[in-house]
LORO-778979 format. One record per atom (N, C-alpha, C, O): residue in three letters; z, y, x. Coordinates in steps of 0.001 Angstrom, whole numbers, plus 500000, padded with zeros to 6 digits. Last residue first. Example, Ala and Ser with C-alpha at 12.3 -4.5 7.8 and 13.67 -1.06 7.14 Angstrom:
BEGIN
SER507080497750512850/SER507140498940513670/SER507870500030512900/SER508039501138513409/ALA507800494310513190/ALA507800495500512300/ALA507800496700513200/ALA508465496681514236/
***
This chain:
BEGIN
CYS343810133313028793/CYS345122133858028991/CYS345992133597027661/CYS347160133982027602/LYS341408132321027714/LYS342160131483028543/LYS343608131988028781/LYS344521131181028951/VAL340684134595026246/VAL340897133338025544/VAL341734132379026428/VAL342649131716025940/ALA340145136380028333/ALA341103136713027355/ALA341634135451026649/ALA342839135267026479/LYS337979135217029560/LYS339189135341030252/LYS340326135634029357/LYS341429135152029616/LYS336065135374027522/LYS336516134077028029/LYS337768134148028700/LYS338619133280028507/ARG335774138240027459/ARG336376137543026333/ARG336790136237026646/ARG337834135842026126/LEU334646138626029937/LEU336011139162029652/LEU336632138471028530/LEU337815138131028552/LEU332170137467029539/LEU333131136858030559/LEU334531137375030398/LEU335499136670030680/LYS330998139169027841/LYS331404137756027397/LYS332259137121028339/LYS333055136261027961/GLN330201141239029369/GLN331407141422028578/GLN331873140079027980/GLN333050139921027659/ASN327781140474030388/ASN328969140241031303/ASN330257140533030486/ASN331328140091030904/LEU325869141299028778/LEU326332139911028650/LEU327661139600029438/LEU328435138678029178/ALA325110143867029535/ALA326129143648028439/ALA326677142359028302/ALA327787142191027797/ILE323137143292031338/ILE324334143874031824/ILE325438143634030839/ILE326551143255031204/VAL321061142603029567/VAL321678141624030482/VAL323060142033031036/VAL323980141227031167/LEU320737145060028123/LEU321110143883027533/LEU321673142824028344/LEU322639142172027948/SER320023146926030124/SER321247147049029443/SER321675145874028566/SER322865145714028295/CYS317538145577031058/CYS318689145860031930/CYS320018145957031151/CYS320980145238031422/LEU315766145544028975/LEU316209144260029532/LEU317462144538030239/LEU318425143794030056/PRO314439147384027040/PRO315884147465027336/PRO316480146214028034/PRO317611145846027714/LEU311295148576028185/LEU312033147483027413/LEU313409147481027856/LEU313603147576029068/PRO310297150372030051/PRO310170150699028637/PRO310991149640027671/PRO311268149929026507/GLY311198148839032470/GLY311358150270032287/GLY311421150533030759/GLY312482150878030239/VAL310316146316032658/VAL311852146512032582/VAL312117147990032411/VAL313278148344032208/PHE308001144750032531/PHE308122146007031925/PHE309512146382031660/PHE309864146738030536/ASP309339141311032506/ASP308267142287032750/ASP308598143617031972/ASP309316143630030972/GLY312389139846033838/GLY311365140037032902/GLY310394141161033260/GLY310621141885034230/ALA315208137684034606/ALA314114138605034994/ALA313004138679033832/ALA312776137755033052/ILE318412137164035121/ILE317453137067034031/ILE316353138123034317/ILE316611139325034259/ILE320692135178036909/ILE319680136260036924/ILE318759136045035867/ILE318307134922035644/ASN322282133238034994/ASN322687134031036078/ASN321712135319036108/ASN321932136324035432/LEU323800131302032270/LEU322683131836032992/LEU323181132885034012/LEU324313133360033930/SER325265128062031338/SER325257129521031535/SER324068130028032309/SER323382129237032956/LYS325443125485030983/LYS324334126016030286/LYS324334127650030353/LYS323631128380029654/PRO327735124692032533/PRO326395124172032941/PRO325210124937032124/PRO324087124978032626/ASP329671127594033329/ASP329308126500032501/ASP327958126038032735/ASP327077126819033094/SER330231129945034644/SER330137128795035503/SER329787127480034689/SER329631126411035278/GLY328338132835033575/GLY329504132124033872/GLY329265130900034657/GLY328219130772035293/PRO326669134400030679/PRO326822134036032071/PRO328040133183032342/PRO328738132828031392/GLU324960133461027685/GLU326230133730028350/GLU326083133430029885/GLU325505132431030312/GLN322711134609024892/GLN323071133925026282/GLN324278134330026775/GLN324745135416026432/GLU321941135970022818/GLU322745134886022627/GLU323221134107023836/GLU323982133141023783/GLU320282137903023663/GLU321551138333023218/GLU322462137204023026/GLU323677137397023058/LEU317957136365024161/LEU318662136885025306/LEU320039137286024912/LEU320960137069025700/TRP316870135986021618/TRP317326134753022448/TRP318204135285023510/TRP319220134640023767/THR316199138583020920/THR317116137746020091/THR317683136647020904/THR318890136407020873/ARG314237139136022813/ARG315565139848022684/ARG316606139112021969/ARG317763139039022384/LEU312169137497022143/LEU312816137415023433/LEU314193138070023441/LEU315154137567024024/ALA311560138616019691/ALA312011137216019764/ALA312682136993021072/ALA313719136329021106/GLU310812141249020537/GLU311947141053019551/GLU312451139586019613/GLU313661139359019587/TRP308479140805022223/TRP309849141280022743/TRP310999140976021799/TRP312047140494022228/ASN305875140232021755/ASN306918139111021785/ASN308331139543021991/ASN309264138742021938/SER304660142552022112/SER304509141941020734/SER305561140716020504/SER305979140320019416/PHE305115143165024689/PHE305684144016023658/PHE305772143374022270/PHE306676143567021456/THR303587141290025902/THR304976141286026202/THR305648142013025037/THR306629141528024474/LEU300913141916025084/LEU301460140647024811/LEU302989140606024935/LEU303634139936024128/THR300657144534026160/THR300637144300024678/THR301272142952024295/THR302043142851023341/ARG300778143850028851/ARG301778144803028314/ARG301855144593026802/ARG302939144487026228/LEU298629142234029417/LEU300069141607029515/LEU301048142535028852/LEU302064142076028330/SER296497142907026621/SER296873143037028160/SER298200142366028229/SER298799141987027223/GLN293591142563024460/GLN294945142489024881/GLN295283142682026308/GLN294393142621027156/LYS290939142467024044/LYS291559143734023780/LYS293137143701024083/LYS293836144707023956/PRO290133139746024606/PRO289681140842025540/PRO290396142230025229/PRO290433143079026120/HIS290911136953024330/HIS291727138160023695/HIS291344139345024604/HIS292207139875025303/GLU289609134930025495/GLU289558134814024129/GLU290111136210023408/GLU289855136532022248/THR290212135428028176/THR288840135612027764/THR288678135669026294/THR287768136334025800/ILE293003134900028183/ILE292518136293028438/ILE291016136503028060/ILE290614137602027679/TYR292920132182027586/TYR293523133101026657/TYR293038134495026940/TYR292689135219026008/PHE291707131242029993/PHE291105130989028715/PHE291670131970027595/PHE290905132490026783/ARG293516132087031957/ARG292303132665031924/ARG291483132422030660/ARG290665133258030277/ASP296911132282030452/ASP295847131701031368/ASP294522132477031129/ASP294418133352030269/ALA299634134486030577/ALA298429134038029866/ALA297408133395030808/ALA297097133954031860/THR303039134499030353/THR301864134169031122/THR300724133704030325/THR300767132747029551/LEU306151136412030143/LEU305104135683029483/LEU303954135529030479/LEU303863136345031396/ASN309502136255031437/ASN308125136792031437/ASN307029135799030851/ASN307043134587031066/LEU312053135582031783/LEU311690135924030368/LEU310248136368030323/LEU309787136820029275/GLY313278133149033925/GLY312191134174033738/GLY311822134344032281/GLY311352133417031622/SER316238132963035404/SER315590132623034201/SER314477133634033949/SER314728134828033782/VAL317104132007038715/VAL316465133051037829/VAL315959132363036541/VAL315329131308036603/PHE320143131514040571/PHE318903131051039956/PHE318491132064039009/PHE319278132876038524/PHE322474131023043126/PHE321739131872042366/PHE320551131121041738/PHE320024130186042341/GLY324521127964042954/GLY324128129145043411/GLY323313130056042537/GLY323395129937041314/GLU323156125029041476/GLU324149125622042274/GLU323690126983042771/GLU322489127134042999/PRO321526125273038114/PRO321607124915039668/PRO322867125411040294/PRO323597126173039660/ARG322645124152034924/ARG322239125207035795/ARG322298124626037341/ARG323012123681037678/GLY321194121586032899/GLY322272122147033694/GLY321877123106034748/GLY320864122907035418/LEU319475120714031019/LEU319586119847032212/LEU320743120368033179/LEU321167119677034105/ASP319662122756029150/ASP320214121359028831/ASP320347120490030018/ASP321214119617030066/LYS318207124702030471/LYS319606124796030288/LYS320315123529030040/LYS321375123234030592/ASN315651123723030249/ASN316258123707031559/ASN317787123880031533/ASN318534123351032356/TRP315321124083027441/TRP315198122744028021/TRP315862122654029477/TRP316509121669029832/ASP315606126872027414/ASP316580125956026703/ASP316569124641027269/ASP317616124069027573/LEU313154127559028666/LEU314450127978029300/LEU315577127029028648/LEU316392126475029387/TYR311321126426026733/TYR311347125958028237/TYR312693126333028859/TYR313312125498029519/SER311825128121024628/SER311995126546024493/SER312137125964025941/SER312991125126026232/THR311172130579025574/THR312672130239025328/THR312953128717025154/THR314013128161025444/VAL308320130316025929/VAL309261130674027089/VAL310640130275026686/VAL311281129609027499/GLY307549129637023224/GLY307100128689024394/GLY308138129072025620/GLY308719128167026219/GLN308324131912021841/GLN308851130511021550/GLN308651129596022709/GLN309555128858023100/ALA306767133855023050/ALA308200133830023143/ALA308806132585022909/ALA309704132161023636/THR303845132660024670/THR304492133098023450/THR305977133064023744/THR306409132309024615/HIS302514131673026845/HIS302130133144026422/HIS302862133455025116/HIS302525134457024485/GLN304024130267029770/GLN303740130216028445/GLN303369131671027889/GLN303841132691028391/ASN305493129604032111/ASN304006129540032103/ASN303505129369030696/ASN302693128489030410/ALA308249129544032776/ALA307787128771031671/ALA306216128587031628/ALA305713127560031172/TRP310135129274035520/TRP308923129958034980/TRP308331129122033928/TRP307922128000034227/TRP313044129727037047/TRP312517128997035863/TRP311382129765035214/TRP311585130735034485/TYR313384129669040377/TYR312927130571039345/TYR312426129661038216/TYR311479128901038416/PRO315786129379043014/PRO315010128774041945/PRO314681129756040823/PRO315517130541040377/ILE315274131145046056/ILE316030131056044733/ILE315303130450043654/ILE314222130942043333/ALA315009130016049377/ALA314331130364048191/ALA315373130254046996/ALA316221129362046985/PRO317896130919051529/PRO316678130094051062/PRO316203130565049710/PRO316841131352049011/TRP318707133950053250/TRP318954133022052259/TRP317736132128051868/TRP316612132630051897/LEU319374135376056466/LEU318312134989055498/LEU318822133786054577/LEU319294132769055084/GLU321109135594058441/GLU321086136622057491/GLU320190136338056287/GLU320269136993055248/ALA320809133496060304/ALA322033133509059444/ALA321991134456058251/ALA322653134254057233/HIS317826131938060791/HIS318473133244060773/HIS319547133236059712/HIS319334133032058517/ARG316409129635060493/ARG316741130050061868/ARG317590131330061979/ARG318005131744063061/ALA315747129239057872/ALA316835128372058485/ALA317224128819059883/ALA318268128416060395/ALA313576130852057411/ALA314890131316056886/ALA315975130520057620/ALA317020131077057954/PHE311272129643058093/PHE311876130509059104/PHE313206130955058724/PHE313962131411059581/GLN310194128309056026/GLN311058127496056884/GLN311814128412057978/GLN312779128008058626/SER310669130624053172/SER309869130085054293/SER310803129282055121/SER312020129445055032/ASP311617132763051370/ASP310960131400051007/ASP310054130964052008/ASP308839130907051818/TYR314468134363051645/TYR313171134346052371/TYR312641132960052140/TYR313202132018052699/SER316663136723050259/SER316014135358050041/SER314659135349050838/SER313837136252050681/LEU319286138595050924/LEU317767138494051256/LEU317369137130051332/LEU317652136415052293/VAL321453140632049516/VAL321270139232049705/VAL319732139090049835/VAL318994139446048916/VAL322937143526050607/VAL321559142966050397/VAL321852141406050578/VAL322390140960051592/GLN325378144637051067/GLN324709145187049838/GLN323428144386049623/GLN322835144518048552/TYR328632144499052612/TYR327384143860052375/TYR326866144379051024/TYR327591144553050045/GLY331163145395053352/GLY329944146253053400/GLY328663145736053214/GLY327658146354053566/SER333317143880052918/SER332634143627054102/SER331459144629054265/SER330836144635055326/THR334382144977050433/THR335210144985051606/THR334504144758052897/THR334923145306053917/TRP332181144357048871/TRP332603145724049041/TRP333335145843050238/TRP333027146701051065/LEU332386141571048860/LEU331139142184049408/LEU331465143693049663/LEU330997144219050673/SER334844141173047467/SER334603140691048885/SER333454141426049592/SER333558141832050749/ARG334198142267044949/ARG335338142736045791/ARG335150142424047220/ARG335275143285048091/LEU331991140749044009/LEU331876142080044323/LEU333005142656045210/LEU332744143447046116/THR331771137534045915/THR332219138430044719/THR332040139871045131/THR331949140223046307/LEU331524135245047538/LEU330441136117047210/LEU330804136838045878/LEU330121136682044866/VAL332960133839050312/VAL333198134518048942/VAL332279135574048568/VAL332227136651049163/PRO331505132976052667/PRO332387132092051749/PRO332687132670050394/PRO332647131941049403/GLU328337133288053812/GLU329495134065053278/GLU330278133243052367/GLU329756132822051335/LYS326063132108054882/LYS327363131309054820/LYS328512132089054338/LYS329636131597054436/GLN324206134094054796/GLN324097133006053819/GLN325321132152053770/GLN325611131531052748/PRO325367137495055078/PRO324933136177055659/PRO324926135066054659/PRO325673135160053685/CYS323954140400053760/CYS325019139386053561/CYS324628138027054153/CYS323615137464053736/LEU323212143286055408/LEU322705142037055063/LEU323888141036054833/LEU324733140896055718/ARG324351145626056442/ARG324387145487054950/ARG323845144199054494/ARG323947143920053299/SER323834145861059058/SER325110145217058662/SER325254145153057175/SER326263144635056697/GLY320392145982058597/GLY321586145916059513/GLY322638145121058988/GLY322503143978058550/PHE318025146792057312/PHE319218146620056508/PHE320481146447057359/PHE321569146748056869/LEU316190147135059467/LEU316178148056058319/LEU317543148021057642/LEU318157149064057416/LYS316512144935061242/LYS316758146341061738/LYS316839147366060546/LYS317529148377060676/LYS315851142888059593/LYS317156142910060141/LYS317557144326060661/LYS318687144799060543/LEU313189143473059011/LEU314166143431057925/LEU315556143578058434/LEU316375144278057839/SER312060143275061640/SER312052144576060910/SER313087144626059738/SER313747145639059508/PHE312373140516062056/PHE312952141529062932/PHE313155142816062326/PHE314219143428062426/ILE310696139624060062/ILE312177139287060002/ILE312926140309060945/ILE313974140850060595/PHE308178140428061014/PHE308701140955059601/PHE310207140772059528/PHE310922141630059009/SER307885139089063349/SER308005140612063437/SER308540141093062122/SER309287142070062086/GLN307872136510062386/GLN308995136851063390/GLN308993138434063339/GLN310074139020063289/HIS305578136506060784/HIS306930136211060239/HIS308059136741061110/HIS309036137323060640/LEU303717137042062715/LEU303967138001061773/LEU305289137853060912/LEU305932138794060446/ARG303716134605064098/ARG304080135874064843/ARG304351137039063804/ARG305172137914064079/ASP302964132696062154/ASP304303132706062805/ASP304772134051063464/ASP305915134504063401/ASP301078134637059642/ASP301316133567060639/ASP302700133721061188/ASP303481134608060843/ILE300171135198056379/ILE301245135581057371/ILE301399134417058363/ILE301807133325057967/GLY298590134729054251/GLY298046135369055437/GLY298941135617056489/GLY298548136221057487/GLU301148135067051877/GLU299806134628052231/GLU299294135362053300/GLU299499136575053347/PHE303898134887051081/PHE303588135091052490/PHE302166134681052722/PHE301926133979053704/HIS305867133755048914/HIS304308133644049011/HIS303781133796050364/HIS303194132824050839/SER308666136103049002/SER308025134780048920/SER306486134942049064/SER305931136019049286/CYS311888137506048849/CYS310600137519049441/CYS309895136111049524/CYS310444135130050026/ALA314086138831046895/ALA313443137632047013/ALA312012137656047551/ALA311054137807046794/LEU316964140542047191/LEU315497140638047473/LEU314943139284047674/LEU315349138619048628/ILE319547141692045399/ILE319025140403045715/ILE317442140544045897/ILE316707140648044915/VAL322007144164045883/VAL320684143866045411/VAL320343142422046076/VAL320831142083047154/VAL324766145990044814/VAL324289144804045584/VAL322969144374044993/VAL322821144236043779/GLU326614148954045015/GLU325650148252044433/GLU325066147150045375/GLU324903147374046575/LYS328328150707046330/LYS328883149576045653/LYS327879148714044891/LYS328295147805044172/PRO326824152869047371/PRO327409151852048306/PRO328072150747047607/PRO328404149790048307/HIS324297154471046851/HIS324970153693045868/HIS325746152559046631/HIS325348151398046534/SER323065155649048934/SER323626156530047883/SER324363155831046835/SER325004156460045993/LYS322235153456050302/LYS323131154336050903/LYS323793155261049902/LYS324968155601050038/LEU320284152484048542/LEU321564151746048649/LEU322569152546049394/LEU323755152338049141/TRP318154154129048877/TRP318892154140047636/TRP320265153503047765/TRP321250153941047170/VAL317375153417051469/VAL317904154887051285/VAL318620154872049972/VAL319649155541049874/ALA316574150795051024/ALA317622151049051853/ALA318176152454051693/ALA319390152633051783/VAL314338151368049413/VAL315431150561048826/VAL316702150841049678/VAL317772151093049125/SER312719152540051090/SER313084153245050020/SER314390152604049438/SER315347153276049054/SER312188150425052890/SER312955151546053386/SER313473152421052297/SER314536153021052460/LEU310567148876051188/LEU312037148450051497/LEU312808149581052087/LEU314002149704051814/THR308184150441051309/THR308921150229050051/THR310369149737050366/THR311305150251049754/ASP307565150176053991/ASP307837151584053375/ASP308652151398052140/ASP309660152071051920/LEU307206147421054248/LEU308329148154054972/LEU308613149515054348/LEU309763149929054208/VAL305036146924052565/VAL306270146372052302/VAL307349147156052945/VAL308320147535052290/THR303011149697051184/THR303233148665052178/THR304690148182052001/THR305501148878051390/LEU301158150339048219/LEU302320150473049057/LEU302436149382050068/LEU302001148255049831/HIS298965149166046801/HIS298772150454047672/HIS299858150504048616/HIS299586150702049801/THR298818145563046727/THR299250146816046358/THR298855148030047325/THR298479147839048481/TYR296096143174046029/TYR297227143798046808/TYR297628145202046367/TYR296863145917045719/ILE295745140617043434/ILE295179141544044389/ILE296337142192045242/ILE297473141732045132/VAL297576138639042533/VAL296086138369042480/VAL295366139345043523/VAL294535138930044330/HIS299777140474043728/HIS299720139577042465/HIS298224139688042082/HIS297739140627041450/THR301623141427046595/THR300484140907045924/THR300698140482044626/THR301832140098044341/PHE302288143910049160/PHE302735142961048110/PHE301580142606047322/PHE300596143346047313/TYR301614143884052654/TYR301515144397051378/TYR302145143466050337/TYR302492142329050659/LEU302109144722056148/LEU302133143874055010/LEU302179144532053731/LEU302711145638053629/GLU300441145611059110/GLU300855146045057822/GLU300912144945056898/GLU299928144217056773/ARG299302145194061571/ARG300495144330061212/ARG301053144698059922/ARG302105144161059576/SER295641145416061519/SER296955146002061710/SER298021144873061316/SER297671143803060820/SER293292144189060907/SER293766144116062305/SER295210144641062563/SER295856144380063577/ASP292435142305058344/ASP293172143517058572/ASP293766143393060052/ASP294635142561060316/LYS291431139873057389/LYS290555140764058295/LYS291146142176058536/LYS290422143107058888/PRO293496139789054583/PRO292527139239055404/PRO291734140196056210/PRO291393141271055717/LYS296772141354054642/LYS295361141305054015/LYS294516140546055039/LYS294779140638056238/HIS299702139455054044/HIS298861140249055046/HIS297405140152054502/HIS296918139129054021/ALA302298139650051697/ALA301075139139052216/ALA300508139961053206/ALA300808141154053237/VAL304927138746049267/VAL304472139469050444/VAL303220138816051043/VAL303052137600050941/ARG306421139540046341/ARG305388138638046878/ARG304651139279048054/ARG303866140213047884/LEU309592139762045166/LEU308686140445046051/LEU307678139414046695/LEU308073138552047480/ASP311630140365042675/ASP310730139264042953/ASP309636139926043799/ASP308792140611043222/PHE314828141430042799/PHE313556141845042835/PHE312589140663043361/PHE312835140098044426/PHE317786142219041041/PHE317031141193041618/PHE315586141550041589/PHE315078141938040537/ARG318741144408039720/ARG319340144146040986/ARG318746142873041666/ARG319180142509042760/ILE318151147186037674/ILE317613146036038262/ILE318224145732039538/ILE318286146593040416/GLY319027149761036694/GLY320036148653036831/GLY319402147306037405/GLY320164146357037590/MET317492152086036928/MET317684151382035551/MET318662150250035536/MET319091149814034467/SER317575152388039634/SER318315153313038919/SER318539152838037441/SER319560153119036814/LEU315625150375040336/LEU316926150299040791/LEU317909151184040038/LEU319035150739039817/GLN313315151368039022/GLN313953150062038643/GLN315378149896039147/GLN316231149339038455/GLU313023153647040651/GLU313331153772039205/GLU313901152493038646/GLU314865152520037880/GLU312257152483043050/GLU313525153414042944/GLU314004153522041415/GLU315185153485041067/ILE309957151190042308/ILE311181150422042747/ILE312531151132042644/ILE313600150637042289/SER308537152611039375/SER308668152503040802/SER309882151625041075/SER310705151362040198/LYS307257151022036484/LYS308165151860037064/LYS308282151632038485/LYS308138150474038878/ASP305796148983035280/ASP305155150359035360/ASP306105151394035859/ASP305824152581035693/GLN304862145498035831/GLN305723146584035779/GLN305175147827035779/GLN304046147920036260/THR302711143876035953/THR303881143464035083/THR304928144480035056/THR305869144335034275/THR299373143451036187/THR300342144521036199/THR301558144105035328/THR301435143997034108/ALA297571141517035566/ALA298462141311036755/ALA299440142380036884/ALA300351142225037697/TRP296230142552033353/TRP296943141270033273/TRP297853140984034408/TRP298837140263034238/LYS294898144816034198/LYS295749144894033006/LYS296576143548032778/LYS297548143557032023/PHE293515143923036547/PHE294543145005036609/PHE295452144974035361/PHE296670145099035492/ILE291697142010035611/ILE292769141689036636/ILE293848142742036488/ILE295017142399036314/ALA290111143629033930/ALA290896142549033436/ALA292061142146034396/ALA293213141981033994/PRO288966145443035857/PRO289803145969034843/PRO290740144898034146/PRO291900145158033828/ARG287601143294037430/ARG288653144185038009/ARG289511144873036947/ARG290730144891037116/THR285620142105035891/THR286835141329036367/THR287919142222036780/THR289085141940036506/PHE283690144177035372/PHE284348143467034302/PHE285698142788034705/PHE286713142874034013/CYS282750144936037855/CYS283178145940036928/CYS283721145275035565/CYS284186146034034714/TYR282106142442039077/TYR283183143267039567/TYR283631144285038534/TYR284836144471038366/PHE280550140164038900/PHE280822140939037695/PHE282010141750038001/PHE282928141748037181/LEU280216138895041430/LEU279069139128040506/LEU279280140172039351/LEU278380140898038927/ARG282766138818042509/ARG281674139364043243/ARG280523139836042410/ARG279946140909042585/ASP284147137340040557/ASP284583138675040838/ASP283520139500041558/ASP283358140692041295/LEU282845134972040664/LEU282781135672039453/LEU283169137132039798/LEU282511138057039322/LEU283596134204043314/LEU282177134393043020/LEU282079135250041722/LEU281280136186041696/ARG286340133881042803/ARG285899134816043768/ARG284420135210043571/ARG284056136383043651/PHE286368131815041037/PHE286904133150040519/PHE286464134225041530/PHE286238135370041139/ALA285384129762042645/ALA284652130138041472/ALA285128131587040979/ALA284311132412040570/ASP287384129651044616/ASP286061130106045073/ASP285289130497043738/ASP284594131512043751/SER290582130906043587/SER289533129817043650/SER288200130510044092/SER287981131713043949/GLU293071132534045643/GLU292215132437044374/GLU291062131586044570/GLU290555131529045691/SER294198132712048114/SER294522131462047337/SER293709131440045922/SER293717130449045192/PRO293639135170049211/PRO292926133992049577/PRO293082132812048744/PRO292186131972048663/ILE293443137833046701/ILE294116137071047613/ILE293487135722048040/ILE292798135150047195/LEU290667140050046606/LEU291489139135045925/LEU292255138331047035/LEU291759138183048152/PRO291008143386048019/PRO290267142124047860/PRO291172141100047105/PRO292377141336047009/SER291272146520046090/SER291626145601047237/SER290962144288046991/SER290410144053045916/ASN290927148265043909/ASN289757147953044813/ASN290013147045046068/ASN289154146843046926/ILE293315148411042704/ILE292280147760042004/ILE291074147408042831/ILE290325146468042562/ASP296362147880043877/ASP295103148685044267/ASP294043147944043751/ASP293784146857044266/LEU299384148212042068/LEU298235147449042572/LEU297060148279042826/LEU296771149246042121/CYS301968149133041451/CYS301105149899042338/CYS299955149074042956/CYS299608149199044130/TYR303358147379039898/TYR303147148748039343/TYR302130149559040215/TYR301531150529039751/SER304191145123041179/SER302849145160040643/SER302452146506039985/SER301306146689039575/MET306666144616042317/MET305764145736042886/MET304386145896042328/MET303539146629042839/ALA307900142531041030/ALA308526143946040966/ALA307527145044041429/ALA307562146194040990/ASP307693140091039634/ASP306605140716040194/ASP306852142227040317/ASP306115143055039781/HIS310437140730037460/HIS309395139778037811/HIS308117140505038368/HIS307545141377037713/SER313595141816038030/SER312139142296037901/SER311184141295038301/SER311117141004039495/GLY316821141238036381/GLY315669141141037569/GLY314380141504037094/GLY314087141506035898/PRO320244141621035877/PRO318866141895035627/PRO318007141780036719/PRO318321142139037854/ILE322728139132035865/ILE322130140202036714/ILE320623140358036383/ILE319832139431036558/ALA325815137990034949/ALA324460138269034440/ALA323940139385035125/ALA324496140482035079/LEU327549136039037342/LEU327475137224036628/LEU326012137224036032/LEU325121136550036550/GLU327730133887039106/GLU328190133607037659/GLU328052134942036881/GLU328468134929035723/THR326991134668041525/THR326126133561040991/THR326486133237039456/THR325793132541038714/LEU328964136364042240/LEU327701136970041789/LEU326831135927041031/LEU326091136230040096/PRO332215135223041157/PRO330968135153042038/PRO329855135737041446/PRO329709135671040225/ILE334775137590040274/ILE333909136482039718/ILE332598136446040732/ILE332026137485041063/ASP336273139686040866/ASP336425138523041742/ASP335683137243041153/ASP335946136090041493/TRP335555141621039176/TRP335271141929040616/TRP335421140691041430/TRP334843140563042509/LEU336356141518036472/LEU335112140886036963/LEU334755140939038443/LEU333761140359038880/GLU338526143103036213/GLU338695141626035993/GLU337465140861036381/GLU337535139652036600/GLU337543145641036359/GLU338244145024037617/GLU338453143616037429/GLU338562142901038425/PRO334456146089034655/PRO335880146107034690/PRO336495145314035915/PRO335866144366036385/LEU331730147754036464/LEU332230146606035727/LEU333730146672035792/LEU334295147189036756/GLY330827149778038010/GLY331442150191036690/GLY332026149016035989/GLY332753149191035011/SER329696148642040139/SER330859149300040431/SER331608149720039136/SER332812149976039146/MET327443147805038605/MET328246146862039338/MET329650147498039612/MET330668146876039311/TRP326119150086037749/TRP326726149215036821/TRP327694148283037403/TRP328703147972036770/ASP324890152559038524/ASP326018151959039238/ASP326778150988038376/ASP328003151079038293/GLN322942152916036674/GLN322645153226038107/GLN323621152536038941/GLN323269151968039974/CYS323850152593034128/CYS323210151519034713/CYS322948151701036234/CYS322760150725036960/ARG324673155080033296/ARG325731153992033517/ARG325085152895034228/ARG325805152228034972/LEU322427156469032499/LEU322982156719033856/LEU324079155716034180/LEU324368155548035365/ASP319794155123031045/ASP321189155153030867/ASP321882155367032236/ASP321885154443033049/MET316874157167030497/MET317602156195031336/MET319123156353031093/MET319662157452030958/
***
C-alpha cells in the first residue's frame, strides 16, 4: 500500500485546495461492500421469479456463480479508505422476513456485515484522518419502508454529526471543508433526501453495462462528448457480464474479466483530465481497487490541474 494515499487529499499541493471537489479526480469503489457477501443469504426481492426458481432448484450451482460474479471488491472498507478511495457505492437493504431493524448491503445477495457497523468503522477512520473527505452514496434501499428510512437517517445524522456537509454548502473546496470541519458528503437516493439539509441527492453514475474495456470506454467517451453534469458525477470503469455471458464462460469470474481488461482500461484512464471543462471527469470508480492501482492513477490525474494553472499564469 502506498502510504501517501492514506491522506492524499491533505497531501495535495496548496494550489489545489481551492478547487471544488466536483472538479478534482477522486477514486471510487463500485459496489464497495461486495467483499463480504453472505453466500447463504437470500436473493434480493428484485431478482426475477425465473432466477429465484433456478436458484432454488440448482442452489449448489447458482450460488458459487453468484458469488464470483457479484463480488467486485476484495478489500475491507477500512483498507479501501487507506488505499485512497473517497467515493463509496453503497447499496442498502433490509432482509425480507427479518423482524429486526438491521440493514445490510446488497449485490444480488446480502452481506455479512451490517450497514451501521460498517459506517461506524468509517467514522472511526475519519477521526484519525481529519483532512480527508469521503462521499458516501447510499442507494437501492430494497425492503426499506418509510419508518426504516426515518430510523436510518436519524442514525446517520447521529453517527457523523457535525462532519456531515450540508447540501447547500456554497463553497465545496478542501480548504473550506477543512475550515468547517466537514468530512462526509452523504448522497441518499430517495425522496427522503429532500427533507434533510445534510443529505445530498443521487449522484449520476455513468454505467456502461459492457463486458469489454472497449465497450466501457466507448460508452464513457460518448457521455463525455455530451458534456459533464453539474456537480459530482461518477465514471464507472467497471465491467458487467450478463447471464448469457456468464453461462457461456463458466471458468471466468468478474475478477478474471476485470484483470484481463485492465491494461486497456488503464491506458484510457491515464489520458483523462479532471477540471471544469465539458469533457473533464470527476469521480472514477472501479472494481478490485485493492490489487489494481486505480487509486494512485486517479489521484495522479490531479497533477494535470497544476499544469493547467501554470499555463494560465
